[in-house]
N, C-alpha and C positions, 0 to 999 in steps of 0.2 A: 321288727318290720313284719307284716302280714304277709303269708305266701300267696303268690299269684296264681297257684295251681291248686287251690283248696277245693274240695268237692262238696257239693251239696248233697245231704244225706236224702236218701229216697223216703218220700212221704207216703206210705200205703194208703191207698183208697179202698173203699169198698167193693169196687168193681174190677180190681185188679186180677181176679181169678176166673173172671168170665171169659177171658180169650179176646179175639180180636172185635172190634165194633162192628156192627152190621153195615153201616153205612160205608166204612172203609172196604170191606169185602165185596160189596155191591158195586163200588167204583173200581175195584180191581177186575172182577168179572166183566162189567162192562168193557174195560180197556182191553182184556184178552179177547173178547169176542170181536171187538172191531178191528184189532189187529189180525185175527185169524181171517176174517171177511175180507180185508184188505189184501192179506197175501193170497187168498184164493182168487180174487178178481186179478190181480197182477199176473199171476200164473196162467190164468184163462186168456188174458190179452196176449201173453208170449207164446200161446198154443200148446201149453203144457197141462197135464193135471195138476191140480193144487197140491194134493197130498200124496206122498210116494213111500214105499216101503223102504227100510234099510237097503234090502237086496236090490231095488231099483236105483238108490243114489249110490251104492258102492258094491257093484257086482264082484262076486268072489270073496268077500269079506266075511271072516269067521269072527264070532264074538268071542271075548276072552272068558274064560268060566269065573264064575263069582268066587270071590275069596270066601273061605270057610275058617271058622274058629277050629283050632286044633289045641290039644292038651300040651302045656309047656311042662319040661322036667322041672321038678321041684328041687330046691337046693338040699344038699345033704343025702341025696339017694344015689 
């Protein structure tokens, strides 16, 4: 009996290495611009400034330091 979960192998095409399609990125950019404009409008109607800094949103908040790479001890030393 054939497996119900078989996979279809990937068929490479010539455009796979070119990145995202231009029409897809354009649509995403239009959506983001629309959402930003809508958020700005709603904030203005509510009597607030649209964009705030982290300090305005969370007074007294301290940012955590960024994790950094450190040398791990090697086995046998």
